[in-house]
C-alpha positions, 0 to 999 in steps of 0.5 A: 554807549550812544543812543543817537549815534553809531560809532565804530573804529577800523584801521585807525578811522572812526566813523560817526553816524548821526542815527535818527533817519526817521527825523532826517537826523535832526539835532536834538539836545541828546544828539548834540551831547553825544556828538560832543562825547564822540569828538572827545573820544576821537581826541583822546583815543590814540588808536583813532587817527582820523574820522568820518562824520555822516548821517544815517539813511539816504536822505539827510546828513543832518537836516537841521535842528529839532524844531520841536525843541526850538519852539519851546525855548526862551532867551535863557535856554536858547542861549544855552542850546547855542553854547552847547552846540557850539562847544560840541562842534568846536571839539571836532574842529580842535580835536587835532585829528582830521575829520571829514564830513561825508555829506550824503543828503540834506545839510541844513541849518545845524547840519550845515554848521556841523559840516562846516566844523569838520576840516574837509567836506565831501558831498554826494551829488544829491546833497543840499546845503543851506542856513534857512533859520531866518525863515523861522524867525531865528538865526544860526546858533552853532557857528553859521554866521562865523564859519560860513563867511570864512569859507565862502566870503562875506557876500555869498555867506550873507546871501545864503543867511539872509535869503535862507536859500538852499543850494545843491552840491555843485553850487556848494562846490563852486563857492568853496563850501565843499571840497569835492562832489562825488557819486552817492554810492562812492561817497564813503569810499572817497572819504576813506581814500582821502583820509588814508592819503592824509594819514600816510603823512607825518602825524605830527605834521598833520596835527600841526597843520590843523592847529596852525590853520585853526588857531591862525584864523583867530590871530592877526596876520603877523601873529599867525605867521609867528605861530606858524614859524614856532610850529615849524621850529618844533617839527624841525626837532622831531624824528618824523622830520628826519625820517621824512626828509631822509626818505625823500632823499633816499627815494623810499616811503617814509616810516613815520612814528609820530615822534 
């Protein structure tokens, strides 16, 4: 099904691995296309409740775009490349199911942008992050100038974007770019554990939190609050809400059905 990705599903969790270790998992046009397809599969497959996205090999999550392709682009093809990449990453962001980036090494340029499009980022202790595009005479094209300031603040984002500096996992954690830093040999286990914790909660509530945070980022404060209230009202009419609140009062585990 995929030529540049590994895709498998177990216990409701999809594991997507960018599989070009000889190229440090660099993003070429085929990887971008297949990432979009993988995100679509995660969204439409009812058996998949969440996903982990990582890179093959010990060195890289995704080390950036494939420069051999970038060097050949002109203004028209460059814009098209950016739009295709943005669309693929946006599909992960808006798939309605939690996606965790397991950052196992270099996450530079497009790799950092891919990680930022995931809902949560867990980094191994040897991970590295950066947006070095300015060093190549180009800027980010897959959302780096948009998502990075929202995650770490305008000043820190501009420092990374303008200097092209690379930071380690602990610095990424300090500035809020990643949620956790863990030993390399427990990275996937830690991601699975967090995802299982999330998936033990009400599935409609999880989807609603993702929707509210994602959509609310593009709204005014008042509109975002109104949107949240509407979703709160919708959840108040669900079987899951009645089950969850009853289970709390009865001091038992809830048996959510996604209804």
